[in-house]
C-alpha positions in Angstrom: -30.3 5.8 -18.2 -29.1 2.4 -19.5 -25.3 2.1 -20.1 -23.7 -0.9 -21.9 -20.0 -1.6 -21.4 -18.7 -3.7 -24.3 -15.3 -5.3 -24.0 -13.4 -7.6 -26.4 -12.0 -9.6 -23.5 -13.4 -10.7 -20.1 -15.3 -8.3 -17.8 -13.9 -10.1 -14.8 -11.6 -7.3 -13.8 -12.1 -5.0 -10.9 -12.7 -2.0 -13.2 -16.0 -3.4 -14.5 -17.2 -4.4 -11.0 -16.4 -1.0 -9.6 -18.0 0.9 -12.5 -21.1 -1.3 -12.5 -21.5 -1.2 -8.8 -21.0 2.6 -8.6 -23.3 3.4 -11.5 -26.1 1.1 -10.2 -25.9 3.0 -6.8 -26.6 6.2 -8.8 -29.7 4.7 -10.4 -28.1 3.7 -13.8 -29.0 0.4 -15.5 -25.8 -1.4 -16.4 -25.2 -4.1 -19.0 -21.8 -5.8 -19.5 -21.1 -7.4 -22.9 -18.2 -9.6 -23.9 -17.2 -10.3 -27.5 -16.2 -13.9 -27.1 -17.9 -16.9 -25.5 -16.7 -16.2 -22.0 -18.1 -17.0 -18.6 -20.0 -14.4 -16.5 -17.7 -12.7 -14.0 -17.4 -14.3 -10.6 -18.4 -11.1 -8.9 -21.7 -10.9 -10.8 -23.9 -12.5 -8.0 -22.6 -9.8 -5.6 -23.9 -7.1 -8.0 -27.3 -8.6 -8.8 -28.7 -5.6 -10.8 -25.9 -5.8 -13.3 -26.8 -7.6 -16.5 -24.2 -9.8 -18.4 -24.3 -10.9 -22.1 -21.8 -12.6 -24.4 -21.9 -12.2 -28.2 -20.3 -15.7 -28.6 -17.8 -14.6 -31.3 -14.7 -16.8 -31.8 -12.8 -14.9 -34.5 -12.7 -11.9 -36.8 -14.3 -13.8 -39.7 -17.5 -13.7 -37.5 -17.4 -9.9 -36.9 -20.4 -9.2 -39.3 -22.3 -11.6 -37.0 -21.0 -9.7 -34.0 -22.4 -6.4 -35.5 -25.8 -8.0 -36.0 -25.9 -9.5 -32.5 -24.7 -6.3 -30.9 -27.3 -4.1 -32.7 -30.1 -6.5 -31.7 -29.0 -6.5 -28.1 -28.8 -2.7 -27.9 -32.3 -2.4 -29.4 -33.8 -5.1 -27.2 -32.3 -3.7 -24.0 -33.0 -0.1 -24.9 -29.4 1.0 -24.3 -28.8 4.8 -24.2 -25.0 4.7 -24.1 -22.6 2.1 -25.6 -19.2 2.4 -23.9 -16.5 0.3 -25.6 -13.2 -1.0 -24.3 -10.1 -2.2 -26.4 -9.5 -2.4 -30.1 -11.8 -5.1 -31.4 -14.8 -4.0 -29.3 -14.4 -0.5 -30.6 -14.1 -1.7 -34.2 -17.4 -3.7 -33.9 -19.1 -0.8 -32.2 -18.0 1.6 -35.0 -19.4 -0.8 -37.7 -22.6 -1.1 -35.7 -22.8 2.7 -35.6 -22.7 2.8 -39.4 -26.1 0.9 -39.7 -27.8 2.2 -36.5 -27.5 5.7 -35.2 -28.5 4.8 -31.6 -27.3 4.7 -28.8 -24.6 7.3 -28.0 -21.3 5.5 -29.0 -18.4 6.1 -26.6 -14.9 5.0 -27.6 -12.6 4.6 -24.7 -8.8 4.4 -25.4 -6.8 2.4 -22.9 -3.5 2.7 -24.9 -1.1 5.2 -26.4 1.6 3.9 -28.8 1.1 0.2 -28.5 -0.9 -0.1 -31.7 1.9 1.7 -33.6 4.5 -0.5 -31.8 2.8 -3.9 -32.4 0.3 -3.3 -35.2 0.4 -2.5 -38.9 -0.6 0.7 -40.7 -4.0 -0.8 -41.2 -4.4 -1.1 -37.4 -3.3 2.5 -36.9 -5.8 3.7 -39.5 -8.6 1.6 -38.0 -7.8 3.0 -34.6 -8.2 6.5 -35.8 -11.3 5.6 -37.9 -13.0 4.3 -34.7 -12.3 7.5 -32.9 -13.7 9.6 -35.7 -16.9 7.5 -35.9 -17.5 7.8 -32.1 -19.9 10.3 -30.6 -17.7 10.7 -27.6 -14.1 10.0 -26.8 -12.7 9.0 -23.4 -9.2 8.0 -22.3 -7.5 7.3 -19.0 -4.9 10.0 -18.7 -4.0 13.5 -19.9 -0.9 11.9 -21.5 -3.1 9.6 -23.5 -5.3 12.5 -24.6 -2.3 14.5 -25.8 -1.0 11.5 -27.7 -4.4 11.1 -29.4 -4.4 14.7 -30.4 -0.8 15.3 -31.4 0.2 11.9 -32.8 -3.1 10.5 -34.1 -4.4 13.9 -35.2 -7.8 13.5 -33.6 -9.6 16.9 -33.5 -12.6 15.9 -31.4 -13.0 16.7 -27.7 -11.4 13.9 -25.6 -12.5 13.6 -22.0 -10.2 12.0 -19.3 -11.6 9.7 -16.7 -8.9 8.3 -14.3 -9.5 4.7 -13.4 -10.6 4.2 -9.8 -9.6 1.5 -7.3 -11.1 -0.1 -4.2 -8.3 0.6 -1.7 -10.1 -1.5 1.0 -9.0 -4.5 -1.2 -5.7 -3.0 -2.4 -3.9 -2.6 0.9 -1.0 -3.9 3.0 -1.6 -7.4 4.1 1.1 -9.0 6.4 -0.5 -12.4 6.3 -0.7 -12.4 2.5 2.9 -11.2 2.4 4.2 -14.1 4.6 2.1 -16.7 2.8 3.1 -15.6 -0.7 6.8 -15.2 0.1 6.8 -18.7 1.6 5.1 -20.0 -1.6 7.8 -18.5 -3.8 10.6 -19.7 -1.4 11.8 -16.2 -0.5 13.8 -15.9 2.7 13.0 -13.3 5.3 16.1 -11.3 4.3 15.5 -11.5 0.6 15.0 -8.1 -1.1 12.2 -8.8 -3.6 12.0 -6.5 -6.7 8.7 -7.1 -8.5 6.8 -6.3 -11.7 3.3 -7.2 -12.8 2.6 -7.3 -16.5 1.8 -9.9 -19.2 4.8 -10.6 -21.3 4.7 -8.6 -24.5 7.1 -6.4 -26.5 7.2 -3.0 -25.1 6.5 -4.0 -21.5 10.1 -3.7 -20.5 10.8 -7.1 -19.1 14.1 -7.4 -21.0 15.3 -4.1 -19.7 14.5 -5.1 -16.1 16.3 -8.5 -16.5 19.4 -6.7 -17.9 19.4 -4.2 -15.0 18.8 -7.0 -12.5 22.0 -8.7 -13.7 24.0 -5.7 -12.3 21.7 -5.2 -9.3 22.2 -8.8 -8.1 26.0 -8.3 -8.1 25.6 -5.5 -5.6 22.8 -7.0 -3.6 23.4 -10.7 -3.2 20.0 -11.2 -1.5 18.1 -9.5 -4.3 15.3 -11.5 -6.0 13.2 -10.6 -9.0 9.5 -11.6 -9.2 7.6 -11.4 -12.5 3.8 -11.8 -12.3 2.0 -12.1 -15.7 1.0 -14.5 -18.4 3.1 -15.6 -21.4 6.9 -15.6 -22.0 9.3 -13.9 -24.4 12.2 -15.8 -25.9 14.5 -12.8 -25.6 13.8 -12.5 -21.9 14.5 -16.2 -21.4 17.8 -15.8 -23.3 18.8 -12.9 -21.1 18.1 -14.9 -18.0 20.4 -17.7 -19.2 23.0 -15.2 -20.5 23.3 -13.6 -17.0 22.9 -16.9 -15.1 19.9 -15.6 -13.2 17.7 -18.6 -13.2 18.0 -19.2 -9.5 17.2 -15.5 -8.7 14.2 -14.8 -10.9 10.7 -16.2 -10.2 8.2 -16.4 -13.1 4.9 -16.6 -11.3 2.7 -16.6 -14.4 -0.9 -15.4 -14.4 -2.3 -15.0 -10.9 -5.7 -14.1 -9.5 -4.1 -12.9 -6.2 -2.1 -10.0 -7.7 -2.6 -8.0 -4.5 -1.0 -10.8 -2.5 1.9 -11.0 -4.9 2.4 -7.2 -4.6 2.5 -7.6 -0.8 5.3 -10.1 -1.2 7.5 -7.5 -2.8 9.8 -4.9 -1.3 10.1 -2.7 -4.3 8.1 -2.3 -7.4 9.6 -1.4 -10.8 7.6 -0.6 -13.9 10.0 -0.6 -16.8 7.4 -0.3 -19.6 8.1 1.4 -22.8 4.5 2.3 -23.5 1.5 2.8 -21.1 -1.7 4.8 -21.1 -2.4 4.9 -17.4 -0.1 2.7 -15.4 -2.9 0.8 -13.5 -0.6 -1.7 -11.8 1.7 1.1 -10.7 -1.3 2.5 -8.7 -2.0 -0.9 -7.3 1.6 -1.3 -6.1 1.6 2.1 -4.5 -1.8 1.2 -2.9 -0.3 -1.7 -1.0 2.4 0.5 0.3 5.3 -0.3 -2.1 8.0 2.3 -3.0 7.8 2.4 -6.8 10.1 3.2 -9.7 8.4 3.8 -13.1 9.4 4.9 -16.6 8.1 8.3 -17.7 5.5 6.9 -20.2 1.8 7.5 -20.5 0.2 8.6 -17.3 3.0 7.7 -14.9 3.8 11.4 -14.4 0.2 12.0 -13.4 0.5 9.3 -10.7 4.0 9.9 -9.4 5.6 13.1 -8.1 9.3 12.3 -8.8 11.3 12.1 -5.6 8.2 12.4 -3.4 5.7 9.7 -4.1 7.9 7.6 -6.4 10.8 7.7 -8.8 10.5 8.4 -12.5 13.1 7.3 -15.0 13.6 7.4 -18.8 12.1 4.4 -20.7 14.6 1.9 -22.0 17.4 2.9 -19.6 18.8 -0.1 -17.8 21.4 2.0 -16.1 18.6 4.2 -14.6 16.8 1.2 -13.2 20.1 -0.1 -11.7 21.0 3.2 -10.2 17.6 3.9 -8.6 17.1 0.4 -7.2 20.6 0.5 -5.6 19.9 4.0 -4.3 16.6 3.0 -2.6 18.1 -0.3 -1.3 20.8 1.7 0.6 18.2 4.2 2.0 15.6 2.3 4.0 14.1 5.6 5.5 13.7 7.1 2.0 12.0 3.9 0.8 9.5 4.2 3.6 8.9 7.9 3.0 8.2 7.4 -0.6 6.0 4.4 0.1 3.9 6.4 2.6 3.6 9.4 0.3 2.7 7.2 -2.7 0.0 5.3 -0.8 -1.6 8.5 0.4 -1.5 10.1 -3.0 -3.2 7.2 -4.9 -5.9 6.8 -2.3 -6.8 10.5 -2.6 -6.6 10.8 -6.4 -7.6 7.4 -7.8 -10.4 6.0 -5.7 -13.5 4.4 -7.1 -15.9 7.1 -6.0 -14.0 9.8 -8.0 -14.0 7.6 -11.2 -17.7 6.8 -11.0 -18.8 10.4 -10.2 -16.7 11.8 -13.1 -18.0 9.2 -15.6 -21.6 9.6 -14.3 -21.5 13.4 -14.9 -20.2 12.9 -18.4 -23.1 10.4 -19.2 -25.6 12.9 -17.9 -24.1 15.7 -20.1 -24.0 13.5 -23.2 -27.7 12.6 -22.8 -28.6 16.2 -22.1 -29.9 15.3 -18.6 
């Protein structure tokens, strides 16, 4: 069996390493293909049996060329399953499918409402068209599957494969905590509230800043740490409006996300749209108590009041209330953190993800 994972962005992330490494151990040939002229992932030498390719495409005007290059690669490498990730990769795969009926085309949805929030009617229509052209559909949570069925009107069977994490690497690290807090100039007594997400509409950064304005009045030692690339003008304006420049750290894009999570005391995910809540699981994996909005798969990760706190999206008052409540109850924070860490390690480990996906591959090929 030869499986090709095709992504419009980099395959540097832990997901691709975990899935490649796990599949290879099960005897599967794995190729990783990027749309753009990227560099091979840094982890590739540690997984020597994984193959890496780039289509070298710089823009959408070159997508016909991408279709041609992808079809040639699939034929040359004798790929049995083409598994796509993200919008543009799915679009190119769907077009390739129109001219060549092999291999099995798998369209994997990593989003729910973000295309409707940020895209046009054309994007929404294209998203559904890709799903309808695929041989198999996969998504990352039951919530995302229901969204595809009820909102997008997709009638096909949709399989759910939860993402899996290497919790040997996503774990509490006192040394990393001390080092990173020192880098960000956090005092020992500072109470650091953190969030990891690239700055984009719908990620809830503005709601968290507005809530933090009230939180900081009640907790003078509170600090807010944002990890993620980009900036939003409305967020910067809110920081200035509330005079919070000295209390908020914008760390930008970081490779050491786990170290940054270790520097936090409480994780808040205020997102207005998610499919799976990957960073929420990472935060819980390092032992952080977590507050998250009830969007996407958050309810499949968190048992409210036991392994975390769930709130309504867009509610700054809820963020403020729950943060203040957990700050005042150190024992409850610890109980939630312990329960959350145990839960994600049991339910979202790499072995479970690989085994679930491997069994689907076998079924799709009739093996």
